[in-house]
KEKE-3310 file (N, C-alpha, C; in steps of 0.2 Angstrom, whole numbers, plus 5000, padded with zeros to 4 digits):
npx = (5059:5056:5045:5042:5030:5028:5016:5002:4988:4978:4970:4962:4972:4986:4999:4995:4987:4996:5005:4996:4994:5007:5008:4998:5005:5017:5029:5022:5026:5040:5041:5036:5024:5020:5010:5012:5002:4996:4985:4969:4958:4948:4954:4951:4957:4959:4953:4956:4970:4972:4967:4976:4986:4994:4998:4990:4996:4993:5001:5002:5002:5011:5012:5018:5034:5041:5031:5027:5040:5040:5029:5032:5044:5040:5031:5040:5047:5037:5031:5041:5056:5061:5067:5067:5063:5052:5049:5036:5032:5037:5046:5045:5050:5063:5064:5057:5066:5077:5073:5071:5084:5089:5083:5090:5086:5091:5089:5084:5073:5069:5056:5052:5038:5032:5032:5035:5040:5035:5026:5027:5036:5035:5046:5048:5043:5052:5064:5061:5060:5073:5080:5074:5078:5092:5092:5087:5097:5107:5102:5095:5097:5094:5087:5072:5064:5050:5051:5061:5058:5052:5063:5071:5064:5064:5077:5090:5102:5102:5105:5119:5121:5124:5115:5103:5088:5079:5063:5048:5031:5024:5010:4995:4990:4980:4966:4965:4965:4954:4938:4925:4908:4904:4891:4885:4893:4892:4878:4878:4884:4875:4876:4869:4866:4877:4883:4897:4912:4922:4934:4941:4952:4955:4960:4950:4957:4968:4979:4975:4968:4954:4947:4952:4947:4933:4932:4937:4927:4916:4920:4921:4908:4902:4907:4903:4889:4883:4892:4899:4906:4915:4920:4930:4933:4936:4936:4943:4939:4927:4914:4916:4919:4908:4899:4905:4903:4889:4888:4893:4883:4883:4879:4871:4880:4890:4896:4899:4907:4912:4923:4929:4929:4930:4938:4946:4937:4928:4937:4940:4927:4919:4923:4929:4940:4953:4957:4969:4975:4985:4993:5005:5014:5021:5023:5010:5000:4986:4985:4994:4986:4975:4980:4983:4971:4967:4965:4966:4974:4974:4985:4993:5009:5018:5017:5027:5037:5039:5027:5021:5016:5015:5019:5010:4998:4997:4993:5001:4999:5002:4999:4996:4989:4974:4957:4949:4959:4962:4949:4948:4958:4953:4941:4947:4951:4940:4933:4940:4945:4948:4958:4969:4983:4994:5010:5014:5027:5029:5019:5023:5034:5029:5023:5015:5022:5035:5038:5037:5047:5059:5058:5059:5072:5079:5077:5084:5097:5100:5100:5110:5121:5123:5126:5138:5146:5147:5154:5166:5172)
npy = (4885:4891:4904:4914:4927:4940:4949:4960:4957:4950:4960:4971:4981:4992:4985:4972:4969:4970:4959:4948:4949:4946:4933:4927:4928:4923:4909:4895:4883:4883:4892:4893:4902:4907:4915:4923:4930:4942:4940:4931:4934:4934:4938:4949:4943:4930:4918:4917:4917:4905:4896:4897:4889:4894:4895:4902:4908:4910:4921:4926:4939:4950:4961:4957:4954:4941:4931:4933:4929:4915:4910:4913:4907:4894:4893:4893:4882:4872:4874:4876:4870:4887:4896:4910:4923:4936:4952:4963:4973:4985:4994:4984:4974:4972:4964:4953:4948:4946:4935:4926:4924:4917:4905:4901:4905:4908:4919:4935:4948:4965:4975:4991:5000:5012:5029:5035:5046:5059:5057:5061:5053:5048:5048:5034:5027:5032:5026:5012:5013:5016:5005:4995:4999:4997:4983:4979:4983:4974:4961:4960:4953:4957:4972:4980:4994:5005:5017:5032:5040:5031:5022:5031:5032:5020:5015:5026:5027:5019:5021:5020:5007:4992:4981:4986:4989:4999:4998:5001:4996:4983:4982:4974:4975:4971:4973:4987:4989:4984:4988:4998:5002:5017:5022:5011:5007:5018:5018:5006:5010:5020:5033:5048:5051:5060:5067:5076:5067:5066:5055:5044:5032:5022:5017:5020:5028:5039:5043:5045:5056:5060:5071:5082:5079:5080:5094:5100:5096:5103:5116:5114:5111:5123:5129:5120:5114:5101:5091:5075:5064:5050:5038:5024:5011:5006:5006:5010:5023:5025:5028:5040:5048:5048:5054:5067:5071:5072:5082:5093:5094:5087:5075:5071:5072:5063:5046:5031:5017:5006:4991:4985:4974:4978:4989:4994:4995:5004:5015:5018:5019:5026:5038:5055:5063:5062:5062:5064:5066:5062:5061:5055:5043:5028:5025:5024:5016:5017:5029:5027:5018:5025:5034:5025:5022:5033:5045:5062:5069:5076:5079:5077:5085:5078:5065:5052:5057:5047:5041:5048:5044:5049:5065:5079:5073:5073:5085:5094:5098:5108:5102:5112:5121:5130:5123:5128:5130:5117:5113:5121:5116:5104:5108:5113:5102:5095:5103:5103:5099:5085:5070:5059:5049:5035:5033:5019:5013:5016:5010:4997:4996:4996:4985:4970:4958:4962:4966:4954:4947:4954:4952:4938:4937:4944:4935:4924:4928:4932:4920:4914:4922:4920:4906:4906:4913:4904:4894:4900:4906)
npz = (4982:4998:5005:5018:5022:5032:5040:5046:5043:5030:5022:5011:5009:5002:5002:5005:4994:4984:4987:4986:4972:4968:4972:4964:4951:4952:4949:4956:4957:4959:4969:4985:4994:5010:5023:5037:5050:5061:5068:5072:5065:5051:5035:5020:5009:5012:5008:4994:4994:5000:4991:4981:4986:4996:5014:5028:5043:5059:5071:5087:5099:5098:5105:5116:5119:5123:5123:5109:5103:5107:5100:5087:5084:5086:5075:5064:5067:5066:5053:5044:5036:5031:5017:5015:5025:5024:5029:5032:5042:5045:5057:5067:5060:5063:5075:5071:5061:5068:5076:5066:5061:5073:5071:5060:5047:5031:5021:5025:5024:5026:5023:5018:5017:5020:5025:5040:5046:5050:5060:5077:5089:5107:5121:5125:5114:5105:5109:5107:5093:5089:5094:5086:5073:5075:5076:5063:5055:5059:5057:5045:5030:5017:5010:5006:4998:4994:4990:4989:5001:5009:5011:5018:5030:5037:5037:5038:5032:5020:5007:5006:5008:5000:5001:5002:4992:4980:4974:4966:4968:4958:4947:4944:4928:4919:4923:4922:4908:4903:4895:4901:4905:4909:4913:4918:4928:4937:4939:4946:4958:4962:4958:4952:4934:4924:4934:4940:4947:4961:4967:4980:4986:5000:5016:5031:5040:5051:5044:5031:5030:5029:5034:5027:5015:5016:5020:5008:5000:5004:5000:4986:4983:4983:4972:4962:4962:4959:4961:4966:4978:4980:4991:4993:5003:5020:5038:5055:5058:5051:5056:5062:5051:5043:5052:5052:5038:5038:5047:5040:5031:5020:5015:5004:4994:4995:4993:5001:4998:5005:5007:4992:4978:4965:4962:4951:4941:4946:4947:4934:4928:4937:4942:4940:4944:4955:4973:4985:4999:5009:5025:5025:5015:5010:4996:4988:4981:4978:4972:4960:4954:4951:4941:4931:4928:4921:4927:4932:4946:4962:4975:4990:4994:5002:4998:4990:4976:4967:4964:4954:4938:4926:4919:4922:4926:4939:4952:4964:4981:4995:5012:5020:5013:5010:5012:5001:4991:4987:4983:4972:4963:4960:4954:4942:4936:4934:4925:4914:4897:4886:4887:4897:4899:4905:4898:4887:4889:4903:4909:4907:4914:4927:4929:4936:4932:4930:4943:4950:4944:4948:4962:4964:4958:4968:4979:4974:4972:4985:4992:4984:4987:5001:5001:4994:5002:5013:5007:5004:5016)
capx = (5061:5050:5046:5037:5029:5026:5012:4997:4982:4977:4965:4963:4977:4990:5004:4992:4985:5002:5007:4992:4995:5013:5006:4994:5009:5024:5029:5021:5030:5046:5041:5030:5023:5015:5009:5011:4998:4996:4978:4965:4952:4948:4956:4948:4960:4961:4950:4959:4977:4972:4965:4982:4991:4998:4995:4990:4998:4992:5006:4999:5006:5016:5013:5022:5040:5042:5026:5028:5045:5039:5025:5036:5049:5036:5029:5046:5049:5032:5029:5047:5061:5060:5073:5067:5058:5051:5045:5032:5029:5040:5051:5045:5054:5070:5063:5055:5072:5082:5070:5072:5091:5090:5081:5094:5084:5097:5088:5080:5071:5065:5053:5049:5032:5029:5036:5031:5044:5031:5023:5031:5036:5037:5053:5048:5042:5059:5069:5059:5061:5080:5081:5072:5083:5098:5091:5086:5104:5111:5099:5092:5102:5093:5082:5068:5061:5046:5052:5067:5056:5051:5069:5074:5060:5066:5085:5092:5109:5101:5108:5126:5122:5122:5110:5096:5086:5073:5059:5041:5026:5021:5003:4991:4988:4974:4960:4965:4965:4948:4934:4920:4903:4903:4884:4883:4897:4889:4872:4879:4886:4870:4878:4865:4870:4880:4886:4905:4913:4929:4935:4946:4953:4960:4957:4947:4962:4970:4984:4973:4966:4948:4945:4953:4943:4927:4933:4938:4921:4912:4921:4919:4900:4900:4909:4900:4884:4881:4898:4898:4912:4915:4925:4931:4937:4933:4941:4940:4936:4922:4908:4917:4919:4901:4896:4908:4899:4882:4889:4894:4877:4885:4877:4869:4886:4895:4894:4904:4906:4915:4928:4926:4934:4930:4941:4949:4931:4926:4942:4939:4921:4915:4927:4932:4946:4955:4959:4974:4978:4988:4998:5012:5014:5027:5023:5004:4997:4980:4987:4996:4981:4971:4983:4982:4964:4966:4962:4970:4974:4976:4989:4998:5016:5022:5017:5033:5036:5039:5020:5018:5018:5015:5019:5003:4992:4996:4994:5004:4997:5004:4994:4994:4985:4967:4953:4947:4964:4961:4943:4949:4962:4948:4937:4950:4952:4933:4930:4945:4943:4953:4959:4976:4985:5000:5013:5015:5033:5029:5015:5026:5039:5026:5018:5016:5026:5041:5039:5039:5054:5064:5058:5062:5079:5082:5077:5089:5103:5102:5102:5117:5127:5124:5129:5145:5150:5148:5159:5172:5172)
capy = (4890:4893:4910:4916:4934:4942:4955:4961:4954:4950:4964:4975:4987:4992:4980:4965:4968:4968:4952:4943:4949:4942:4926:4925:4928:4919:4902:4892:4876:4885:4897:4892:4907:4907:4921:4924:4936:4944:4940:4925:4937:4933:4944:4949:4939:4923:4913:4917:4915:4897:4893:4897:4885:4897:4894:4908:4905:4916:4921:4931:4941:4954:4967:4954:4951:4935:4927:4933:4925:4908:4908:4914:4901:4888:4893:4891:4875:4867:4875:4877:4876:4892:4899:4917:4927:4943:4955:4969:4976:4991:4994:4978:4969:4971:4959:4947:4945:4943:4928:4922:4922:4912:4898:4899:4907:4911:4926:4939:4954:4970:4979:4997:5002:5018:5034:5037:5051:5064:5055:5063:5048:5050:5045:5027:5025:5033:5021:5007:5013:5015:4998:4991:5001:4993:4975:4978:4984:4969:4955:4960:4951:4961:4977:4983:5000:5006:5024:5035:5042:5025:5020:5035:5031:5014:5014:5032:5026:5014:5023:5018:5000:4989:4976:4989:4990:5002:4995:5003:4991:4981:4982:4970:4980:4969:4976:4994:4989:4982:4993:4998:5006:5022:5022:5005:5007:5023:5015:5001:5014:5024:5040:5050:5052:5066:5071:5075:5063:5065:5049:5042:5025:5021:5015:5025:5029:5046:5045:5046:5063:5061:5077:5087:5078:5083:5101:5102:5095:5108:5121:5112:5111:5130:5130:5115:5111:5095:5087:5070:5061:5042:5035:5017:5008:5005:5006:5011:5030:5026:5031:5048:5052:5048:5060:5073:5072:5074:5088:5098:5095:5085:5068:5070:5073:5057:5039:5027:5010:5000:4988:4983:4970:4980:4995:4996:4997:5011:5021:5019:5022:5029:5044:5060:5066:5058:5066:5059:5071:5059:5064:5052:5037:5025:5026:5026:5012:5019:5035:5025:5014:5030:5036:5020:5022:5038:5050:5067:5068:5081:5075:5081:5085:5073:5058:5052:5059:5041:5039:5051:5040:5053:5072:5082:5069:5074:5092:5093:5104:5107:5101:5119:5125:5130:5118:5131:5129:5110:5113:5125:5112:5099:5111:5114:5095:5093:5107:5103:5095:5080:5064:5058:5041:5034:5030:5012:5011:5017:5004:4990:4996:4995:4979:4965:4953:4965:4966:4947:4945:4957:4949:4932:4938:4945:4929:4919:4931:4932:4913:4912:4925:4916:4900:4908:4915:4898:4890:4904:4911)
capz = (4987:5003:5008:5023:5022:5039:5040:5051:5041:5023:5020:5005:5009:4996:5003:5004:4987:4980:4989:4983:4965:4967:4973:4957:4945:4953:4948:4962:4957:4961:4975:4990:4998:5015:5026:5044:5051:5068:5070:5070:5062:5044:5030:5014:5004:5015:5003:4987:4996:5002:4985:4977:4988:5002:5020:5032:5049:5064:5076:5091:5105:5095:5110:5122:5115:5125:5120:5102:5101:5107:5095:5080:5083:5085:5068:5060:5068:5064:5046:5040:5036:5026:5014:5016:5029:5021:5034:5030:5047:5046:5062:5070:5056:5067:5080:5067:5058:5074:5078:5060:5062:5078:5068:5054:5040:5027:5018:5029:5021:5029:5017:5020:5013:5022:5028:5046:5050:5052:5067:5083:5095:5113:5123:5125:5107:5101:5111:5103:5086:5088:5095:5080:5068:5076:5074:5056:5052:5061:5056:5038:5025:5012:5012:5000:4999:4988:4987:4993:5007:5013:5014:5024:5036:5040:5038:5035:5028:5016:5000:5006:5010:4994:5002:5001:4985:4979:4969:4967:4968:4952:4948:4939:4923:4915:4925:4919:4901:4900:4894:4906:4904:4915:4915:4922:4935:4941:4941:4951:4964:4964:4956:4946:4928:4922:4939:4941:4953:4964:4971:4984:4988:5006:5023:5035:5046:5051:5039:5024:5030:5026:5036:5022:5009:5018:5020:5001:4997:5006:4996:4979:4982:4982:4965:4958:4967:4957:4962:4970:4981:4981:4995:4993:5008:5027:5043:5062:5058:5046:5059:5063:5045:5041:5056:5049:5032:5040:5051:5035:5027:5013:5014:4997:4990:4997:4993:5004:4995:5009:5004:4985:4974:4958:4962:4945:4937:4949:4945:4927:4925:4942:4944:4935:4947:4961:4978:4989:5003:5014:5029:5023:5011:5007:4989:4986:4976:4975:4967:4954:4950:4948:4935:4926:4925:4916:4931:4935:4953:4967:4979:4995:4992:5006:4995:4986:4969:4962:4963:4948:4933:4920:4920:4921:4929:4947:4954:4971:4985:5002:5017:5024:5008:5013:5008:4995:4986:4985:4979:4965:4959:4958:4949:4936:4933:4932:4920:4909:4892:4884:4892:4899:4900:4907:4892:4888:4892:4910:4911:4907:4920:4934:4929:4941:4930:4932:4950:4952:4941:4952:4968:4963:4957:4974:4983:4972:4973:4992:4993:4981:4991:5007:4999:4992:5008:5017:5004:5004:5022)
cpx = (5055:5051:5040:5036:5026:5022:5006:4991:4981:4971:4966:4967:4982:4995:5001:4990:4991:5005:5003:4993:5002:5012:5002:4999:5016:5023:5028:5024:5037:5047:5035:5030:5018:5015:5008:5008:4998:4989:4975:4959:4953:4950:4952:4951:4962:4959:4954:4967:4977:4971:4971:4988:4995:4994:4995:4990:4997:4998:5004:5004:5012:5017:5017:5028:5041:5037:5026:5034:5044:5034:5028:5040:5045:5033:5034:5048:5043:5030:5035:5050:5059:5067:5073:5061:5058:5046:5042:5029:5033:5046:5051:5048:5061:5069:5061:5062:5077:5079:5072:5079:5092:5088:5085:5091:5089:5095:5082:5079:5067:5063:5050:5044:5029:5034:5033:5035:5040:5027:5029:5031:5038:5044:5053:5047:5049:5064:5067:5061:5069:5083:5080:5076:5089:5097:5090:5093:5108:5108:5096:5098:5101:5087:5078:5064:5057:5047:5058:5064:5054:5058:5072:5070:5063:5073:5088:5098:5108:5104:5115:5127:5120:5117:5103:5094:5080:5069:5051:5037:5025:5013:5000:4988:4981:4968:4959:4965:4958:4943:4928:4915:4902:4896:4882:4887:4894:4882:4873:4881:4880:4871:4873:4869:4872:4883:4894:4906:4921:4929:4941:4946:4958:4956:4955:4951:4965:4975:4981:4969:4959:4945:4946:4949:4936:4927:4933:4931:4916:4913:4920:4912:4898:4902:4905:4895:4882:4886:4896:4905:4911:4921:4925:4935:4933:4938:4939:4937:4930:4916:4910:4917:4912:4897:4899:4904:4892:4883:4890:4888:4879:4883:4874:4874:4891:4892:4900:4903:4908:4921:4925:4932:4934:4933:4943:4943:4929:4930:4941:4933:4917:4918:4929:4938:4947:4959:4963:4978:4982:4993:5005:5010:5021:5028:5016:5001:4991:4981:4989:4991:4976:4973:4982:4975:4962:4964:4968:4969:4977:4979:4993:5005:5020:5022:5024:5032:5036:5032:5017:5021:5018:5015:5012:4997:4991:4997:4995:5002:5000:4998:4992:4990:4978:4963:4950:4952:4963:4955:4944:4953:4958:4944:4940:4950:4945:4930:4935:4943:4949:4954:4967:4977:4992:5004:5014:5021:5033:5024:5018:5031:5036:5021:5020:5021:5034:5043:5041:5046:5060:5064:5061:5070:5082:5083:5083:5096:5105:5104:5109:5122:5128:5128:5137:5149:5151:5153:5166:5172:5178)
cpy = (4891:4899:4911:4924:4935:4949:4955:4956:4954:4953:4967:4981:4986:4986:4973:4964:4966:4961:4947:4943:4945:4935:4923:4924:4924:4912:4898:4885:4877:4889:4896:4898:4906:4914:4920:4930:4936:4944:4933:4928:4935:4939:4943:4944:4932:4918:4912:4914:4907:4894:4892:4893:4888:4895:4901:4906:4911:4915:4927:4933:4946:4960:4964:4951:4943:4930:4927:4928:4917:4906:4908:4908:4895:4887:4891:4884:4870:4868:4875:4870:4881:4895:4907:4919:4934:4947:4962:4973:4982:4990:4987:4972:4967:4965:4952:4944:4943:4936:4923:4919:4917:4905:4897:4900:4910:4918:4929:4946:4958:4974:4985:4999:5008:5023:5037:5043:5057:5063:5057:5058:5051:5047:5037:5024:5026:5028:5014:5007:5013:5008:4994:4992:4997:4986:4974:4979:4978:4962:4954:4958:4955:4966:4979:4989:5002:5013:5027:5037:5036:5022:5024:5034:5025:5013:5020:5031:5021:5015:5021:5011:4996:4983:4979:4990:4994:5000:4997:4996:4989:4981:4978:4975:4978:4972:4984:4994:4986:4988:4992:5003:5011:5022:5016:5005:5013:5021:5010:5005:5019:5032:5042:5052:5059:5071:5070:5072:5064:5059:5049:5035:5025:5019:5021:5026:5036:5048:5047:5053:5064:5068:5083:5086:5081:5091:5104:5101:5100:5115:5120:5113:5118:5132:5126:5111:5104:5089:5081:5067:5054:5040:5028:5015:5008:5006:5009:5018:5031:5030:5039:5051:5053:5054:5067:5075:5075:5081:5094:5099:5092:5078:5066:5070:5067:5050:5035:5020:5005:4997:4985:4979:4973:4987:4998:4998:5004:5016:5023:5022:5026:5036:5048:5063:5062:5063:5062:5064:5068:5063:5061:5046:5034:5026:5029:5022:5014:5025:5032:5021:5020:5033:5031:5019:5028:5045:5055:5067:5074:5078:5079:5080:5081:5066:5058:5053:5053:5039:5042:5047:5044:5061:5075:5079:5071:5082:5091:5099:5102:5106:5107:5123:5125:5125:5121:5130:5122:5110:5116:5120:5106:5102:5112:5108:5094:5097:5107:5098:5090:5075:5064:5051:5041:5030:5022:5009:5011:5011:4998:4990:4995:4989:4974:4960:4956:4965:4959:4945:4948:4954:4942:4932:4939:4939:4925:4922:4931:4925:4912:4915:4922:4910:4901:4909:4909:4894:4893:4909:4916)
cpz = (4991:5006:5013:5024:5029:5038:5045:5049:5033:5021:5014:5006:5003:4997:5002:4997:4983:4981:4986:4975:4963:4967:4967:4952:4946:4951:4954:4962:4960:4968:4979:4994:5004:5019:5033:5046:5059:5071:5069:5066:5054:5040:5024:5009:5006:5010:4997:4989:4997:4995:4980:4980:4994:5008:5024:5039:5054:5069:5081:5096:5103:5100:5116:5119:5117:5122:5112:5100:5102:5101:5088:5079:5082:5078:5063:5061:5065:5056:5042:5038:5030:5023:5015:5021:5027:5025:5031:5036:5050:5052:5066:5066:5060:5071:5076:5064:5063:5075:5072:5060:5067:5075:5062:5048:5037:5024:5022:5027:5025:5023:5020:5015:5015:5025:5034:5050:5053:5058:5072:5088:5101:5115:5123:5118:5103:5103:5108:5096:5085:5089:5089:5074:5069:5074:5067:5053:5054:5058:5049:5034:5018:5014:5005:5002:4993:4986:4992:5000:5012:5016:5019:5030:5040:5042:5034:5031:5023:5009:5000:5008:5004:4995:5002:4994:4984:4973:4970:4966:4960:4953:4942:4934:4919:4917:4923:4912:4898:4900:4899:4903:4910:4917:4919:4928:4939:4943:4947:4958:4967:4963:4951:4940:4927:4928:4939:4947:4955:4968:4975:4986:4994:5012:5027:5041:5045:5046:5032:5024:5027:5028:5031:5016:5010:5017:5013:4998:4998:5002:4989:4978:4980:4974:4960:4961:4965:4958:4967:4972:4982:4985:4995:4999:5015:5032:5050:5062:5054:5050:5060:5057:5042:5045:5054:5043:5034:5043:5046:5030:5020:5012:5007:4992:4990:4996:4996:5002:5000:5005:4997:4982:4967:4958:4955:4941:4940:4947:4938:4925:4930:4944:4939:4937:4953:4966:4983:4993:5009:5018:5027:5019:5010:5000:4987:4980:4973:4970:4960:4950:4947:4942:4929:4924:4921:4920:4933:4942:4957:4973:4984:4993:4997:5003:4990:4979:4964:4961:4957:4942:4926:4921:4918:4923:4936:4948:4962:4975:4992:5007:5021:5019:5011:5009:5001:4989:4983:4981:4972:4960:4956:4953:4942:4932:4930:4926:4914:4903:4890:4890:4893:4900:4902:4900:4893:4891:4900:4913:4912:4913:4926:4933:4934:4939:4931:4939:4953:4950:4946:4959:4968:4962:4964:4979:4981:4973:4980:4994:4991:4985:4997:5006:4997:4998:5013:5014:5004:5010:5022)
residu = (UNK:UNK:UNK:UNK:UNK:UNK:UNK:UNK:UNK:UNK:UNK:UNK:UNK:UNK:UNK:UNK:UNK:UNK:UNK:UNK:UNK:UNK:UNK:UNK:UNK:UNK:UNK:UNK:UNK:UNK:UNK:UNK:UNK:UNK:UNK:UNK:UNK:UNK:UNK:UNK:UNK:UNK:UNK:UNK:UNK:UNK:UNK:UNK:UNK:UNK:UNK:UNK:UNK:UNK:UNK:UNK:UNK:UNK:UNK:UNK:UNK:UNK:UNK:UNK:UNK:UNK:UNK:UNK:UNK:UNK:UNK:UNK:UNK:UNK:UNK:UNK:UNK:UNK:UNK:UNK:UNK:UNK:UNK:UNK:UNK:UNK:UNK:UNK:UNK:UNK:UNK:UNK:UNK:UNK:UNK:UNK:UNK:UNK:UNK:UNK:UNK:UNK:UNK:UNK:UNK:UNK:UNK:UNK:UNK:UNK:UNK:UNK:UNK:UNK:UNK:UNK:UNK:UNK:UNK:UNK:UNK:UNK:UNK:UNK:UNK:UNK:UNK:UNK:UNK:UNK:UNK:UNK:UNK:UNK:UNK:UNK:UNK:UNK:UNK:UNK:UNK:UNK:UNK:UNK:UNK:UNK:UNK:UNK:UNK:UNK:UNK:UNK:UNK:UNK:UNK:UNK:UNK:UNK:UNK:UNK:UNK:UNK:UNK:UNK:UNK:UNK:UNK:UNK:UNK:UNK:UNK:UNK:UNK:UNK:UNK:UNK:UNK:UNK:UNK:UNK:UNK:UNK:UNK:UNK:UNK:UNK:UNK:UNK:UNK:UNK:UNK:UNK:UNK:UNK:UNK:UNK:UNK:UNK:UNK:UNK:UNK:UNK:UNK:UNK:UNK:UNK:UNK:UNK:UNK:UNK:UNK:UNK:UNK:UNK:UNK:UNK:UNK:UNK:UNK:UNK:UNK:UNK:UNK:UNK:UNK:UNK:UNK:UNK:UNK:UNK:UNK:UNK:UNK:UNK:UNK:UNK:UNK:UNK:UNK:UNK:UNK:UNK:UNK:UNK:UNK:UNK:UNK:UNK:UNK:UNK:UNK:UNK:UNK:UNK:UNK:UNK:UNK:UNK:UNK:UNK:UNK:UNK:UNK:UNK:UNK:UNK:UNK:UNK:UNK:UNK:UNK:UNK:UNK:UNK:UNK:UNK:UNK:UNK:UNK:UNK:UNK:UNK:UNK:UNK:UNK:UNK:UNK:UNK:UNK:UNK:UNK:UNK:UNK:UNK:UNK:UNK:UNK:UNK:UNK:UNK:UNK:UNK:UNK:UNK:UNK:UNK:UNK:UNK:UNK:UNK:UNK:UNK:UNK:UNK:UNK:UNK:UNK:UNK:UNK:UNK:UNK:UNK:UNK:UNK:UNK:UNK:UNK:UNK:UNK:UNK:UNK:UNK:UNK:UNK:UNK:UNK:UNK:UNK:UNK:UNK:UNK:UNK:UNK:UNK:UNK:UNK:UNK:UNK:UNK:UNK:UNK:UNK:UNK:UNK:UNK:UNK:UNK:UNK:UNK:UNK:UNK:UNK:UNK:UNK:UNK:UNK:UNK:UNK:UNK:UNK:UNK:UNK:UNK:UNK:UNK:UNK:UNK)
# end
């Protein structure tokens, strides 16, 4: 079976990391995965993806519908035929799947990874979103949502449509089961020994709300002057965030690591608490990974509740709560005794093996259903 995944770029984001983990664990003799991306710039995962036998195919012009259609149809003609087009580009999936239908791709999947309803669109944007929702409803043969909120964002009536399925991401558990030496990890990052550390993993973009992280840090330093903050990730707002840290006089309390391949090790050995104040999330893979690493977390209450893997590991706070409240919640975690862990049965439920099994089952059932409908119209 040949599957074409459609996404922006193969960088180290949550969706991209999950897809690469799927590629590592899927039976590549039975399932050929390729990736259509909307850029010619290199992605962090490109080399590994190609080494695993998948192709990365640029398709440019997504801001120009006519140009994009020509390029997309050419990709399907030159690199296909594909049994499945699996689109990960939120509302734009409507246009992608319409084009896939035009080329006769039998299984067309819209996958909702995010909840963008809090963003207030203008009139033109609202018209675009409504059109894309109409196209998704008409041209998606299957739908996947990572949480209830992600489903409500992309297709409000998904609960009443049997072609839509809710399934949280699977996670590669092995890196979270390996022992690490915290002193070595912290030394690698330049963290002075015995300093309490609050961590965050996420792109430097507005939705991740680094502004609140910095404001909470300013308050926490008053309660715990030795505290450190480690921010893992990169993005277009990095320069602004660095400037805000300096402006608050907090440079000596922050370490920005950039994009890292050893995130699991940093979570396990380099952090004592995890802060996740996003304005919205489809699910929150970084939050789930933090819990798998044994970290207690302080999280905005707009993050889907499905991301809480074990009761007591997540403290939920309103985004309207003052930074002092966020600092107090972090302080309580950093001064608490005892450890915590995600139960084994929950870890198994969120394994990448289970995710791959569910995904391939959907691919097969989608293809079988279409075949039966063709035989028995």
